[in-house]
All heavy atoms as an XYZ file, in Angstrom:
600
protein
N    -120.843     12.769     69.348
C    -122.246     12.580     69.658
C    -122.522     12.682     71.157
O    -121.685     12.339     71.959
C    -122.573     11.182     69.155
C    -121.277     10.558     68.762
C    -120.239     11.625     68.756
N    -123.687     13.118     71.472
C    -124.077     13.270     72.868
C    -124.742     11.983     73.338
O    -125.652     11.472     72.712
C    -125.055     14.447     73.027
C    -124.365     15.753     72.597
C    -125.554     14.541     74.447
C    -125.299     16.924     72.528
N    -124.262     11.452     74.452
C    -124.854     10.223     75.002
C    -125.768     10.599     76.160
O    -125.405     11.381     77.011
C    -123.759      9.284     75.482
N    -126.958     10.066     76.154
C    -127.895     10.269     77.256
C    -127.919      9.003     78.092
O    -128.081      7.917     77.570
C    -129.288     10.562     76.711
N    -127.739      9.143     79.369
C    -127.703      7.977     80.239
C    -129.119      7.622     80.665
O    -129.857      8.440     81.173
C    -126.822      8.244     81.473
C    -126.811      7.059     82.404
C    -125.417      8.590     81.037
N    -129.480      6.390     80.420
C    -130.775      5.830     80.785
C    -130.475      4.704     81.765
O    -129.450      4.043     81.615
C    -131.489      5.283     79.526
C    -132.817      4.662     79.877
C    -131.671      6.392     78.510
N    -131.294      4.451     82.775
C    -130.966      3.396     83.738
C    -130.533      2.094     83.074
O    -131.282      1.487     82.330
C    -132.263      3.212     84.524
C    -132.918      4.550     84.436
C    -132.558      5.083     83.072
N    -129.273      1.715     83.303
C    -128.743      0.463     82.782
C    -128.131      0.542     81.398
O    -127.371     -0.317     81.022
N    -128.438      1.589     80.630
C    -127.978      1.637     79.241
C    -127.713      3.088     78.833
O    -128.448      3.984     79.213
C    -129.024      1.027     78.287
C    -129.261     -0.424     78.639
C    -128.600      1.158     76.841
C    -130.338     -1.086     77.839
N    -126.671      3.281     78.031
C    -126.417      4.599     77.446
C    -126.671      4.495     75.951
O    -126.276      3.532     75.310
C    -124.976      5.031     77.700
N    -127.345      5.472     75.386
C    -127.654      5.480     73.957
C    -127.053      6.712     73.318
O    -127.003      7.768     73.927
C    -129.167      5.533     73.722
C    -129.871      4.298     74.132
N    -129.932      3.180     73.348
C    -130.544      3.990     75.262
C    -130.628      2.246     73.969
N    -130.999      2.715     75.130
N    -126.641      6.578     72.071
C    -126.191      7.717     71.294
C    -127.398      8.251     70.538
O    -128.151      7.487     69.953
C    -125.078      7.304     70.299
C    -124.724      8.464     69.386
C    -123.863      6.841     71.062
N    -127.561      9.573     70.516
C    -128.729     10.176     69.892
C    -128.471     10.639     68.464
O    -129.203     11.435     67.940
C    -129.191     11.360     70.730
C    -129.551     10.971     72.131
C    -130.933     11.350     72.406
C    -131.278     10.908     73.815
N    -132.648     10.875     74.062
N    -127.406     10.141     67.813
C    -127.046     10.666     66.507
C    -127.619      9.895     65.324
O    -127.676     10.428     64.232
C    -125.526     10.716     66.374
O    -125.002      9.417     66.485
N    -128.033      8.655     65.503
C    -128.567      7.898     64.376
C    -129.688      6.980     64.845
O    -129.715      6.569     65.994
C    -127.458      7.063     63.726
O    -127.116      5.992     64.553
N    -130.629      6.644     63.945
C    -131.738      5.759     64.328
C    -131.258      4.410     64.834
O    -131.793      3.861     65.776
C    -132.541      5.610     63.039
C    -132.161      6.774     62.203
C    -130.749      7.118     62.594
N    -130.213      3.859     64.223
C    -129.686      2.554     64.639
C    -129.137      2.616     66.062
O    -129.401      1.751     66.875
C    -128.586      2.103     63.675
C    -127.972      0.801     64.059
C    -126.915      0.370     63.038
N    -126.090     -0.619     63.660
C    -124.844     -0.435     64.045
N    -124.248      0.708     63.834
N    -124.170     -1.379     64.628
N    -128.418      3.666     66.357
C    -127.785      3.792     67.663
C    -128.809      3.985     68.775
O    -128.534      3.676     69.914
C    -126.794      4.940     67.652
N    -129.980      4.490     68.459
C    -130.981      4.705     69.489
C    -131.528      3.392     70.032
O    -132.051      3.362     71.131
C    -132.116      5.570     68.965
C    -131.679      7.016     68.785
C    -132.799      7.890     68.293
O    -133.902      7.417     68.030
N    -132.529      9.161     68.152
N    -131.407      2.316     69.293
C    -131.927      1.042     69.763
C    -130.836      0.108     70.253
O    -131.136     -0.876     70.913
C    -132.722      0.329     68.652
O    -131.865      0.131     67.538
C    -133.933      1.142     68.251
N    -129.574      0.399     69.923
C    -128.476     -0.451     70.358
C    -127.623      0.291     71.375
O    -127.125      1.370     71.087
C    -127.610     -0.854     69.151
C    -128.358     -1.736     68.177
C    -127.476     -2.162     67.021
O    -126.246     -2.227     67.193
O    -128.038     -2.411     65.951
N    -127.455     -0.272     72.564
C    -126.666      0.418     73.581
C    -125.178      0.464     73.207
O    -124.671     -0.450     72.562
C    -126.881     -0.436     74.826
C    -127.198     -1.791     74.298
C    -127.941     -1.558     73.009
N    -124.516      1.550     73.590
C    -123.073      1.628     73.397
C    -122.348      1.281     74.692
O    -121.158      1.019     74.683
C    -122.630      3.019     72.890
C    -123.017      4.098     73.885
C    -123.195      3.288     71.511
C    -122.358      5.431     73.614
N    -123.097      1.284     75.786
C    -122.537      0.924     77.089
C    -123.646      0.342     77.949
O    -124.826      0.547     77.675
C    -121.927      2.152     77.764
N    -123.242     -0.379     78.956
C    -124.202     -1.019     79.847
C    -123.735     -0.875     81.288
O    -122.558     -0.619     81.542
C    -124.368     -2.506     79.451
O    -125.406     -3.071     80.227
C    -123.104     -3.296     79.653
N    -124.629     -1.047     82.219
C    -124.239     -0.981     83.631
C    -123.376     -2.192     83.976
O    -123.379     -3.211     83.273
C    -125.490     -0.976     84.515
O    -126.146     -2.229     84.430
N    -122.643     -2.065     85.063
C    -121.817     -3.186     85.521
C    -122.707     -4.373     85.868
O    -122.369     -5.521     85.567
C    -120.955     -2.762     86.727
C    -120.192     -3.948     87.305
C    -119.986     -1.663     86.324
N    -123.857     -4.098     86.453
C    -124.776     -5.171     86.815
C    -125.255     -5.936     85.576
O    -125.320     -7.165     85.574
C    -125.965     -4.609     87.594
C    -125.627     -4.114     88.971
C    -124.939     -2.741     89.004
O    -124.841     -2.070     87.939
O    -124.492     -2.358     90.091
N    -125.598     -5.201     84.510
C    -126.049     -5.853     83.273
C    -124.910     -6.634     82.624
O    -125.108     -7.734     82.117
C    -126.619     -4.818     82.302
C    -127.089     -5.400     80.990
C    -128.194     -6.432     81.114
O    -128.971     -6.378     82.085
O    -128.284     -7.322     80.233
N    -123.707     -6.059     82.637
C    -122.532     -6.772     82.115
C    -122.366     -8.094     82.858
O    -122.193     -9.156     82.238
C    -121.265     -5.917     82.263
C    -120.000     -6.708     82.107
C    -119.520     -7.035     80.846
C    -119.307     -7.163     83.220
C    -118.355     -7.791     80.698
C    -118.151     -7.915     83.088
C    -117.678     -8.234     81.822
N    -122.419     -8.047     84.179
C    -122.253     -9.258     84.997
C    -123.334    -10.287     84.682
O    -123.050    -11.476     84.528
C    -122.272     -8.890     86.479
N    -124.563     -9.837     84.543
C    -125.680    -10.733     84.236
C    -125.480    -11.399     82.869
O    -125.660    -12.599     82.720
C    -126.984     -9.925     84.272
C    -128.226    -10.729     84.383
C    -129.493     -9.917     84.671
N    -129.479     -8.499     84.357
C    -129.384     -7.528     85.275
N    -129.280     -7.810     86.558
N    -129.393     -6.259     84.908
N    -125.077    -10.609     81.866
C    -124.871    -11.151     80.516
C    -123.797    -12.216     80.451
O    -123.903    -13.173     79.692
C    -124.460    -10.038     79.557
C    -125.584     -9.345     78.943
C    -125.111     -8.417     77.861
N    -126.190     -7.487     77.599
C    -126.070     -6.393     76.913
N    -124.925     -6.070     76.386
N    -127.097     -5.620     76.728
N    -122.741    -12.020     81.222
C    -121.606    -12.939     81.144
C    -121.572    -13.952     82.298
O    -120.599    -14.673     82.449
C    -120.297    -12.148     81.062
C    -120.157    -11.458     79.722
C    -120.520    -10.122     79.561
C    -119.705    -12.144     78.602
C    -120.418     -9.491     78.332
C    -119.594    -11.526     77.361
C    -119.955    -10.192     77.242
O    -119.859     -9.582     76.021
N    -122.629    -13.995     83.080
C    -122.733    -14.987     84.144
C    -121.766    -14.759     85.290
O    -121.287    -15.715     85.908
N    -121.478    -13.506     85.579
C    -120.568    -13.164     86.667
C    -121.333    -12.485     87.786
O    -122.432    -11.978     87.577
C    -119.491    -12.179     86.166
C    -118.650    -12.602     84.970
C    -117.789    -11.441     84.520
C    -117.802    -13.796     85.337
N    -120.713    -12.431     88.935
C    -121.275    -11.650     90.027
C    -120.853    -10.200     89.892
O    -119.868     -9.874     89.216
N    -121.588     -9.318     90.540
C    -121.282     -7.891     90.519
C    -119.885     -7.625     91.075
O    -119.120     -6.827     90.521
C    -122.350     -7.168     91.346
C    -122.241     -5.691     91.380
C    -123.403     -5.117     92.215
N    -123.321     -3.678     92.281
C    -122.616     -3.018     93.193
N    -121.940     -3.671     94.103
N    -122.593     -1.700     93.183
N    -119.523     -8.314     92.145
C    -118.208     -8.138     92.769
C    -117.098     -8.538     91.811
O    -116.087     -7.841     91.692
C    -118.114     -8.956     94.074
O    -119.164     -8.530     94.941
C    -116.769     -8.770     94.747
N    -117.265     -9.646     91.104
C    -116.261    -10.099     90.131
C    -116.110     -9.081     89.010
O    -114.994     -8.790     88.564
C    -116.651    -11.470     89.563
C    -115.693    -12.004     88.525
C    -114.320    -12.267     89.106
C    -113.422    -12.923     88.068
N    -112.091    -13.181     88.594
N    -117.223     -8.516     88.544
C    -117.168     -7.514     87.475
C    -116.379     -6.287     87.935
O    -115.510     -5.783     87.214
C    -118.578     -7.120     87.047
N    -116.644     -5.804     89.132
C    -115.897     -4.657     89.646
C    -114.433     -5.020     89.881
O    -113.546     -4.181     89.717
C    -116.537     -4.098     90.919
C    -117.663     -3.141     90.635
C    -118.976     -3.510     90.847
C    -117.401     -1.861     90.146
C    -120.013     -2.629     90.581
C    -118.427     -0.967     89.874
C    -119.729     -1.350     90.087
N    -114.158     -6.263     90.231
C    -112.778     -6.714     90.390
C    -112.043     -6.676     89.050
O    -110.879     -6.256     88.987
C    -112.755     -8.132     90.975
C    -111.362     -8.572     91.350
O    -110.637     -7.785     91.994
O    -110.994     -9.714     91.002
N    -112.690     -7.088     87.980
C    -112.095     -7.019     86.638
C    -111.773     -5.575     86.261
O    -110.722     -5.295     85.671
C    -113.042     -7.625     85.594
C    -113.254     -9.127     85.653
C    -114.402     -9.530     84.729
C    -111.976     -9.862     85.281
N    -112.660     -4.664     86.614
C    -112.440     -3.244     86.335
C    -111.268     -2.728     87.174
O    -110.372     -2.051     86.658
C    -113.723     -2.428     86.608
C    -114.813     -2.819     85.613
C    -113.434     -0.927     86.553
C    -116.201     -2.330     85.978
N    -111.249     -3.076     88.446
C    -110.182     -2.627     89.340
C    -108.814     -3.113     88.871
O    -107.838     -2.370     88.913
C    -110.444     -3.135     90.768
C    -109.424     -2.643     91.799
C    -109.671     -3.239     93.173
N    -109.704     -4.692     93.186
C    -108.632     -5.470     93.136
N    -107.434     -4.961     93.061
N    -108.761     -6.787     93.158
N    -108.757     -4.363     88.367
C    -107.497     -4.931     87.868
C    -107.191     -4.508     86.435
O    -106.220     -4.956     85.850
C    -107.548     -6.461     87.959
C    -107.496     -6.941     89.408
C    -107.429     -8.442     89.498
N    -108.710     -9.015     89.089
C    -108.854    -10.185     88.494
N    -107.810    -10.926     88.220
N    -110.046    -10.623     88.174
N    -108.062     -3.657     85.875
C    -107.916     -3.125     84.509
C    -107.936     -4.208     83.441
O    -107.331     -4.063     82.392
C    -106.670     -2.257     84.401
C    -106.775     -1.044     85.301
C    -105.689     -0.085     85.089
N    -105.985      1.085     85.913
C    -105.107      2.005     86.187
N    -103.895      1.913     85.720
N    -105.443      3.030     86.928
N    -108.639     -5.275     83.712
C    -108.866     -6.315     82.703
C    -110.099     -5.983     81.879
O    -110.303     -6.544     80.812
C    -109.035     -7.677     83.370
C    -107.768     -8.177     84.041
C    -107.953     -9.538     84.677
O    -108.763    -10.340     84.181
O    -107.267     -9.790     85.685
N    -110.920     -5.095     82.395
C    -112.151     -4.663     81.734
C    -112.216     -3.148     81.803
O    -112.118     -2.567     82.885
C    -113.376     -5.275     82.428
C    -114.740     -4.842     81.926
C    -114.965     -5.303     80.490
C    -115.830     -5.385     82.836
N    -112.375     -2.516     80.661
C    -112.459     -1.058     80.606
C    -113.850     -0.609     81.045
O    -114.856     -1.230     80.694
C    -112.193     -0.582     79.189
C    -112.273      0.925     79.044
C    -112.217      1.364     77.596
O    -112.140      0.545     76.688
N    -112.277      2.647     77.377
N    -113.883      0.474     81.796
C    -115.151      1.052     82.227
C    -115.002      2.563     82.265
O    -113.881      3.087     82.302
C    -115.544      0.531     83.601
N    -116.127      3.265     82.229
C    -116.134      4.726     82.311
C    -117.095      5.155     83.414
O    -118.094      4.487     83.676
C    -116.537      5.376     80.968
C    -115.511      5.103     79.900
C    -117.902      4.901     80.523
N    -116.770      6.257     84.055
C    -117.642      6.821     85.075
C    -118.474      7.928     84.450
O    -117.960      8.760     83.710
C    -116.819      7.410     86.226
C    -116.095      6.386     87.068
C    -117.024      5.564     87.917
C    -117.486      6.348     89.124
N    -118.312      5.554     90.041
N    -119.753      7.911     84.743
C    -120.670      8.970     84.336
C    -121.371      9.397     85.622
O    -122.266      8.706     86.099
C    -121.699      8.493     83.279
C    -122.649      9.618     82.919
C    -120.993      7.949     82.049
N    -120.882     10.473     86.191
C    -121.377     10.858     87.505
C    -120.985      9.782     88.507
O    -119.825      9.402     88.601
N    -121.959      9.245     89.216
C    -121.700      8.174     90.184
C    -121.792      6.786     89.565
O    -121.444      5.802     90.209
C    -122.704      8.286     91.333
C    -122.489      9.541     92.154
C    -123.527      9.703     93.226
N    -123.572      8.516     94.072
C    -124.449      8.333     95.042
N    -125.344      9.245     95.295
N    -124.438      7.229     95.743
N    -122.270      6.718     88.338
C    -122.462      5.416     87.678
C    -121.194      4.948     86.998
O    -120.411      5.738     86.495
C    -123.567      5.513     86.627
C    -124.902      5.870     87.269
C    -126.019      5.681     86.340
N    -126.042      4.279     85.935
C    -126.596      3.848     84.835
N    -127.175      4.677     84.020
N    -126.587      2.571     84.530
N    -121.011      3.641     86.958
C    -119.922      3.027     86.218
C    -120.550      2.262     85.059
O    -121.422      1.426     85.276
C    -119.115      2.061     87.106
O    -118.617      2.780     88.243
C    -117.947      1.455     86.350
N    -120.103      2.570     83.839
C    -120.631      1.917     82.650
C    -119.528      1.144     81.943
O    -118.369      1.567     81.936
C    -121.226      2.947     81.689
C    -122.393      3.775     82.221
C    -122.775      4.847     81.208
C    -123.580      2.885     82.539
N    -119.898      0.022     81.351
C    -118.970     -0.795     80.573
C    -119.341     -0.640     79.102
O    -120.447     -1.029     78.702
C    -119.058     -2.283     80.981
C    -118.132     -3.129     80.122
C    -118.746     -2.451     82.460
N    -118.440     -0.055     78.294
C    -118.729      0.027     76.863
C    -118.896     -1.381     76.271
O    -118.167     -2.302     76.641
C    -117.489      0.714     76.285
C    -116.897      1.455     77.445
C    -117.183      0.595     78.636
N    -119.844     -1.540     75.372
C    -120.102     -2.845     74.752
C    -118.839     -3.372     74.073
O    -118.513     -4.557     74.195
C    -121.277     -2.747     73.746
C    -122.572     -2.331     74.469
C    -121.455     -4.055     72.982
C    -123.045     -3.288     75.545
N    -118.096     -2.501     73.385
C    -116.868     -2.951     72.716
C    -115.846     -3.446     73.729
O    -115.093     -4.383     73.452
C    -116.266     -1.865     71.788
C    -117.177     -1.570     70.630
C    -115.941     -0.602     72.551
N    -115.812     -2.847     74.926
C    -114.889     -3.299     75.975
C    -115.307     -4.677     76.498
O    -114.451     -5.535     76.749
C    -114.837     -2.296     77.121
N    -116.607     -4.890     76.651
C    -117.098     -6.194     77.101
C    -116.756     -7.273     76.081
O    -116.300     -8.370     76.446
C    -118.614     -6.136     77.325
N    -116.953     -6.955     74.807
C    -116.644     -7.929     73.752
C    -115.146     -8.208     73.678
O    -114.733     -9.353     73.477
C    -117.176     -7.427     72.412
C    -118.690     -7.415     72.365
C    -119.265     -6.682     71.161
O    -118.496     -5.999     70.445
O    -120.484     -6.790     70.953
N    -114.320     -7.172     73.866
C    -112.863     -7.354     73.854
C    -112.424     -8.216     75.031
O    -111.555     -9.087     74.889
C    -112.157     -6.003     73.891
N    -113.016     -7.979     76.200
C    -112.697     -8.788     77.375
C    -113.033    -10.257     77.109
O    -112.227    -11.147     77.370
C    -113.467     -8.278     78.598
C    -113.368     -9.200     79.767
C    -112.327     -9.319     80.642
C    -114.337    -10.170     80.165
N    -112.598    -10.303     81.564
C    -113.828    -10.834     81.297
C    -115.600    -10.530     79.677
C    -114.529    -11.853     81.949
C    -116.290    -11.535     80.333
C    -115.755    -12.178     81.452
N    -114.212    -10.515     76.549
C    -114.622    -11.888     76.272
C    -113.702    -12.531     75.241
O    -113.320    -13.697     75.383
C    -116.079    -11.922     75.806
C    -116.635    -13.315     75.723
C    -116.880    -14.047     76.872
C    -116.904    -13.894     74.500
C    -117.387    -15.336     76.803
C    -117.414    -15.181     74.422
C    -117.642    -15.904     75.574
N    -113.328    -11.794     74.208
C    -112.415    -12.310     73.181
C    -111.058    -12.649     73.796
O    -110.430    -13.636     73.399
C    -112.243    -11.297     72.057
N    -110.612    -11.865     74.767
C    -109.323    -12.151     75.407
C    -109.377    -13.465     76.191
O    -108.366    -14.146     76.312
C    -108.901    -10.995     76.320
O    -109.639    -11.001     77.534
N    -110.546    -13.828     76.693
C    -110.695    -15.102     77.407
C    -110.509    -16.281     76.430
O    -109.895    -17.278     76.770
C    -112.070    -15.220     78.061
C    -112.374    -14.244     79.178
C    -113.799    -14.483     79.676
C    -111.377    -14.370     80.304
N    -111.065    -16.118     75.242
C    -110.947    -17.156     74.240
C    -109.495    -17.371     73.814
O    -109.067    -18.483     73.565
C    -111.777    -16.812     72.992
C    -113.267    -16.831     73.240
C    -113.999    -16.417     71.974
C    -115.485    -16.337     72.185
N    -116.178    -15.882     70.973
N    -108.714    -16.274     73.755
C    -107.326    -16.359     73.351
C    -106.459    -17.022     74.424
O    -105.473    -17.653     74.110
C    -106.765    -14.959     73.053
C    -107.379    -14.340     71.821
C    -106.949    -12.906     71.628
O    -106.261    -12.335     72.450
N    -107.371    -12.314     70.519
N    -106.839    -16.897     75.685
C    -106.063    -17.498     76.777
C    -106.218    -19.009     76.846
O    -105.347    -19.696     77.321
C    -106.517    -16.916     78.122
C    -106.113    -15.505     78.324
C    -106.492    -15.067     79.697
N    -106.856    -13.657     79.668
C    -107.416    -13.039     80.674
N    -107.696    -13.668     81.786
N    -107.704    -11.764     80.568
N    -107.362    -19.513     76.392
C    -107.607    -20.962     76.517
C    -107.086    -21.762     75.356
O    -106.495    -21.363     74.455
C    -109.094    -21.234     76.678
O    -109.846    -20.679     75.641
């Protein structure tokens, strides 16, 4: 499927459901959702604790990667 990048969110154009649910989010939105700072989010990406993809100059965090990162926190505690 072809993903169109929209400020802050990437959407898949293949199904009606996917058009309303993001498959990826900006690093800033990821940080806001999980109560982190932007610097901490980029640090997680740099240390490869959080998967991210580059789209041009933008860095996006797939929703499944964000959920996996959060689940890994629960397993550590």
